[in-house]
C-alpha positions in Angstrom: -11.4 -5.9 6.3 -11.9 -5.0 10.0 -8.5 -4.2 10.6 -8.7 -1.1 8.4 -11.5 0.5 10.2 -11.2 2.7 13.3 -13.1 0.9 15.5 -11.9 -2.5 14.1 -8.4 -1.5 14.4 -8.7 -0.1 18.3 -10.8 -3.1 19.4 -7.9 -5.7 17.9 -5.2 -4.1 19.3 -7.0 -3.5 22.4 -6.6 -7.5 23.1 -3.2 -7.9 22.2 -1.9 -4.7 23.8 -1.7 -2.8 27.5 -3.8 0.4 27.8 -0.5 2.6 28.4 1.1 1.1 24.7 -1.9 1.6 22.6 -1.7 4.7 21.8 1.6 4.4 20.6 0.5 1.9 18.3 -2.3 3.3 16.8 -0.1 6.5 16.0 2.2 4.4 14.0 -0.6 3.0 11.8 -2.4 6.2 11.3 0.9 7.5 10.6 2.0 5.1 8.2 -1.3 5.0 6.7 -1.4 9.1 6.1 2.5 8.4 4.6 0.8 6.0 2.3 -1.5 8.2 1.0 0.8 10.6 0.4 3.3 8.4 -1.4 0.5 7.0 -3.5 -0.6 10.3 -4.7 2.9 11.4 -5.9 3.5 7.8 -7.6 -0.2 8.1 -9.3 1.1 11.8 -10.3 4.3 10.7 -11.7 2.7 7.5 -13.4 -0.3 9.5 -15.0 2.5 11.6 -16.7 3.9 9.0 -18.4 1.4 9.9 -21.9 3.5 8.2 -24.6 6.1 6.8 -23.2 6.9 3.5 -24.8 3.8 3.8 -27.0 1.7 2.9 -23.7 -1.4 5.5 -22.5 -1.1 6.9 -19.2 -3.8 5.2 -17.4 -2.3 1.8 -18.6 1.1 2.3 -16.8 -0.4 2.0 -12.9 -1.3 -1.6 -14.3 1.8 -2.7 -16.1 3.7 -1.9 -12.9 1.5 -3.7 -10.5 1.5 -6.8 -12.4 5.5 -6.7 -12.3 6.2 -7.9 -8.8 3.9 -11.4 -9.0 5.1 -11.9 -12.6 8.8 -11.6 -11.1 7.8 -13.7 -8.2 6.1 -16.4 -10.3 9.3 -16.9 -12.6 11.7 -17.0 -9.3 9.3 -19.7 -8.5 8.7 -21.8 -11.6 12.5 -21.6 -11.5 13.3 -23.3 -8.2 
């Protein structure tokens, strides 16, 4: 995806923002990216320590949790 690379992000944002606004937008993007990395690390650490909970192996928990939001949305869509 072009937006996730540094050069692509700068080129895309340069089209929509003025020069003095661009640095602030890039700071927001890179700060959010760094925070997502930190939170993802903590989440992965916690999930991998769920060894044996509910009879599931530790590597299965990330997959089970990632399935829940789409599954809930699917059920809500079917009900309506």
